[in-house]
C-alpha positions in Angstrom: 61.5 115.9 -75.1 63.5 113.4 -73.0 63.4 113.4 -69.3 67.1 114.0 -69.0 66.7 117.2 -71.1 63.8 118.5 -69.1 65.7 118.6 -65.8 63.7 115.8 -64.2 65.4 112.6 -62.8 66.5 110.3 -65.5 64.3 107.3 -66.2 65.1 104.3 -64.1 65.3 100.9 -65.8 62.6 98.6 -64.4 62.1 94.9 -64.7 59.7 95.5 -67.5 62.4 97.0 -69.7 64.3 93.8 -70.5 64.4 92.8 -74.1 64.8 89.0 -74.6 65.4 87.4 -71.2 64.7 88.9 -67.8 67.7 89.8 -65.7 68.7 87.1 -63.3 68.5 87.4 -59.5 66.2 90.3 -59.2 64.2 90.8 -56.0 60.5 89.9 -56.3 61.0 87.2 -58.9 58.0 85.1 -59.7 58.2 81.5 -58.4 58.5 78.8 -61.0 55.7 76.7 -59.4 52.8 78.2 -61.4 54.8 77.7 -64.7 55.3 74.0 -63.9 51.7 73.6 -62.8 50.5 75.1 -66.1 52.8 72.9 -68.2 51.9 69.7 -66.2 48.2 70.5 -66.7 48.5 71.2 -70.5 51.0 68.5 -71.3 50.0 65.7 -69.0 46.6 66.2 -67.3 44.4 68.3 -69.6 41.5 65.9 -70.1 40.1 63.0 -68.0 39.4 59.8 -69.9 35.7 59.2 -69.5 34.8 56.4 -67.0 38.3 56.5 -65.4 40.4 58.7 -63.1 43.2 58.7 -65.8 44.1 62.0 -67.3 45.9 62.8 -70.6 47.4 65.9 -72.0 49.1 67.1 -75.2 52.4 65.3 -74.6 51.3 61.8 -75.6 49.1 63.2 -78.3 51.9 65.2 -79.8 54.1 62.1 -79.6 51.8 60.4 -82.2 53.2 62.9 -84.8 56.3 61.2 -86.3 59.5 63.1 -85.9 58.4 66.4 -84.4 55.9 65.4 -81.7 58.3 64.1 -79.0 60.8 66.8 -79.8 58.3 69.6 -79.4 57.2 68.2 -76.1 60.8 68.0 -74.9 61.4 71.6 -76.0 58.5 72.8 -73.9 59.7 70.9 -70.9 63.3 72.0 -71.4 62.3 75.7 -71.5 60.6 75.3 -68.1 63.8 73.5 -66.9 65.8 76.5 -68.0 63.5 78.8 -66.1 63.9 76.7 -62.9 67.7 76.9 -63.2 67.5 80.7 -63.6 65.4 80.8 -60.4 68.1 79.0 -58.5 66.6 75.5 -58.2 69.2 73.1 -56.6 71.3 71.2 -59.1 70.1 67.8 -57.7 66.5 68.8 -58.4 67.4 70.0 -61.9 69.2 66.7 -62.6 66.2 64.7 -61.6 63.9 66.9 -63.7 66.3 66.6 -66.7 66.3 62.8 -66.3 62.5 62.8 -66.4 62.5 64.8 -69.6 65.3 62.8 -71.2 63.7 59.5 -70.3 60.3 60.6 -71.7 62.1 61.8 -74.9 64.2 58.7 -75.5 61.5 56.1 -74.9 59.0 58.3 -76.6 60.9 58.0 -79.9 60.1 54.3 -80.1 56.8 53.9 -82.1 53.8 52.6 -80.2 55.8 51.7 -77.1 57.0 55.2 -76.6 53.5 56.6 -77.0 52.1 54.2 -74.4 55.0 55.2 -72.1 54.2 58.9 -72.5 50.6 58.3 -71.5 51.8 56.6 -68.3 55.1 58.4 -67.4 53.9 62.1 -67.4 57.3 63.7 -67.0 55.9 67.2 -66.6 53.6 66.2 -63.8 56.6 64.5 -62.1 58.7 67.7 -62.5 55.8 69.7 -61.0 55.9 67.5 -58.0 59.6 68.0 -57.6 59.1 71.8 -57.8 56.4 71.6 -55.2 58.6 69.5 -52.9 61.4 72.0 -53.2 59.2 75.1 -52.9 57.6 73.8 -49.7 61.0 73.3 -48.2 59.9 69.8 -47.2 62.7 68.2 -49.2 66.4 68.8 -49.2 69.0 66.8 -51.1 69.3 63.5 -49.4 71.6 60.6 -49.7 69.2 58.9 -52.1 69.3 62.0 -54.4 73.1 61.8 -54.6 73.0 58.0 -55.2 70.5 58.7 -58.0 72.8 61.3 -59.6 75.8 59.0 -59.2 73.8 56.1 -60.7 72.8 58.3 -63.7 76.5 59.3 -64.2 77.6 55.7 -64.0 74.9 54.6 -66.5 75.9 57.4 -68.8 79.6 56.3 -68.7 78.5 52.7 -69.4 76.5 53.9 -72.4 79.3 56.0 -73.8 81.9 53.2 -73.3 79.5 50.6 -74.9 78.8 52.9 -77.8 82.5 53.4 -78.4 83.2 49.6 -78.2 80.4 48.8 -80.6 81.7 51.5 -83.0 85.2 50.2 -83.0 84.0 46.6 -83.4 81.9 47.7 -86.5 84.8 49.6 -88.0 87.0 46.5 -87.4 84.4 44.3 -89.2 84.2 46.8 -92.0 88.0 46.9 -92.5 88.1 43.0 -92.5 85.3 42.8 -95.1 87.2 45.2 -97.3 90.5 43.3 -96.8 92.2 46.2 -95.1 93.2 44.2 -92.0 
């Protein structure tokens, strides 16, 4: 028999009753720092290289798998980024974290060079440091943060314009070769 039918108070919906994604903005939310610490440990700092202080994780090892390795690492990092956004992380911090993930993904695609870069860059560990800085309240958006975001936007605009220019030039050369111009 249901509670409503038995005369008792109807059942309240708790935070444990959500189906796919938890509701946003609830009191008592868990901080994202433990999630980023776990991902940084697994993906970037899992094992110490014997005889050194250098640590490696699954990210550069997955990158050795052609096609899916770098993408799977980026998906794990992006899911954590989504959780940080849900928790209200400032946009400037999210932008820096996204750039770390994007840079690791783009350079990681290049065989050998990308794998070496992933061993050194450690985007998840960098993102964990950003989360810690934000969580401690020790860092607010500064002028250098805004200059960084503006620089990224300018770089993106340059890349888009260059890509369009190269595409139009290639089409022009193709039409000339076919005798259409």
